[in-house]
Wavefront OBJ file of the C-alpha trace (Angstrom):
o trace
v 56.679 9.289 -8.943
v 54.132 10.107 -11.619
v 51.814 11.672 -9.060
v 54.646 13.854 -7.725
v 55.532 15.017 -11.225
v 51.885 15.852 -11.897
v 51.546 17.831 -8.662
v 54.719 19.785 -9.441
v 53.226 20.759 -12.800
v 56.034 19.146 -14.756
v 53.798 17.272 -17.165
v 51.217 18.288 -19.745
v 47.672 16.930 -19.778
v 48.525 14.930 -22.884
v 51.544 13.333 -21.162
v 49.481 12.607 -18.051
v 46.769 10.948 -20.116
v 49.410 8.850 -21.869
v 50.838 7.818 -18.474
v 47.354 6.839 -17.278
v 46.782 4.832 -20.424
v 50.047 2.911 -19.921
v 49.325 2.405 -16.228
v 45.816 1.106 -16.913
v 47.175 -1.339 -19.487
v 49.853 -2.542 -17.078
v 47.276 -2.953 -14.320
v 44.956 -4.956 -16.575
v 47.824 -7.258 -17.562
v 49.015 -7.768 -13.980
v 45.647 -8.147 -12.278
v 45.014 -11.833 -13.117
v 48.420 -12.793 -11.691
v 48.392 -10.762 -8.467
v 47.040 -13.522 -6.240
v 49.875 -15.829 -7.235
v 52.885 -13.526 -7.010
v 53.663 -14.308 -3.378
v 56.750 -16.480 -2.860
v 56.412 -19.590 -0.771
v 53.886 -20.239 1.931
v 52.413 -17.743 4.346
v 54.844 -19.089 6.950
v 57.960 -18.181 4.984
v 57.737 -14.463 5.657
v 59.464 -13.795 2.342
v 56.777 -11.519 0.932
v 58.062 -8.057 1.887
v 58.995 -7.200 -1.700
v 55.587 -8.254 -2.952
v 53.867 -5.921 -0.481
v 56.174 -3.111 -1.616
v 55.307 -3.846 -5.243
v 51.593 -3.903 -4.451
v 51.924 -0.574 -2.618
v 53.582 0.936 -5.674
v 50.722 -0.302 -7.829
v 48.076 0.772 -5.338
v 49.246 4.330 -4.885
v 48.523 5.204 -8.524
v 45.411 3.068 -8.868
v 41.981 4.537 -9.367
v 39.373 3.724 -6.692
v 37.969 0.982 -8.942
v 41.444 -0.472 -9.507
v 42.138 -0.318 -5.771
v 39.018 -2.367 -5.157
v 40.125 -4.909 -7.749
v 43.589 -4.981 -6.182
v 42.144 -5.722 -2.748
v 39.969 -8.489 -4.157
v 43.005 -10.035 -5.877
v 45.077 -10.271 -2.670
v 42.466 -10.306 0.098
v 43.108 -13.949 0.989
v 46.821 -13.288 1.527
v 46.035 -10.155 3.543
v 43.667 -12.050 5.818
v 46.006 -15.055 6.160
v 48.887 -12.763 7.117
v 46.778 -10.895 9.672
v 45.555 -14.156 11.194
v 49.048 -15.657 11.248
v 50.481 -12.549 12.912
v 48.276 -13.272 15.923
v 50.248 -16.470 16.522
v 53.718 -14.947 16.173
v 55.992 -13.268 18.722
v 55.275 -9.518 18.880
v 58.357 -8.415 16.912
v 57.655 -10.835 14.042
v 53.948 -9.998 14.088
v 54.742 -6.298 13.899
v 57.040 -6.831 10.924
v 54.475 -8.912 9.019
v 51.663 -6.459 9.719
v 53.929 -3.571 8.755
v 54.566 -5.182 5.386
v 50.847 -5.637 4.765
v 50.142 -2.131 6.011
v 52.561 -0.652 3.511
v 50.223 -1.938 0.829
v 47.012 -1.185 2.734
v 47.973 2.412 3.483
v 48.862 3.028 -0.160
v 45.168 2.566 -0.914
v 43.872 4.399 2.145
v 43.252 1.403 4.416
v 44.901 -0.080 7.504
v 45.093 -3.610 8.896
v 43.626 -2.284 12.141
v 40.353 -1.836 10.254
v 40.217 -5.589 9.727
v 39.601 -6.284 13.385
l 1 2 3 4 5 6 7 8 9 10 11 12 13 14 15 16 17 18 19 20 21 22 23 24 25 26 27 28 29 30 31 32 33 34 35 36 37 38 39 40 41 42 43 44 45 46 47 48 49 50 51 52 53 54 55 56 57 58 59 60 61 62 63 64 65 66 67 68 69 70 71 72 73 74 75 76 77 78 79 80 81 82 83 84 85 86 87 88 89 90 91 92 93 94 95 96 97 98 99 100 101 102 103 104 105 106 107 108 109 110 111 112 113 114
């Protein structure tokens, strides 16, 4: 939302800088907890909302923050991709779609993982 407001010209430079300052503070507070915010095990499939949350964080992140975000959740990304290979196609597609929501928010795609 902030990016859309900025592009529409509805915010001053001072307001934008304040937004960035708040966002950076929020990111710094959240970062140490990101690896542990997933509910249940990888098998539960109950992580859709977490991927949505991560996408929302990722879309406004700087390139350096995006890198830190990937590092924080890379194990869960890789586990989900590996697990999807053992699931029926419809379930695998859903799980990969959830991960891809996050990945695409930072300019990546699970297909790049091989």
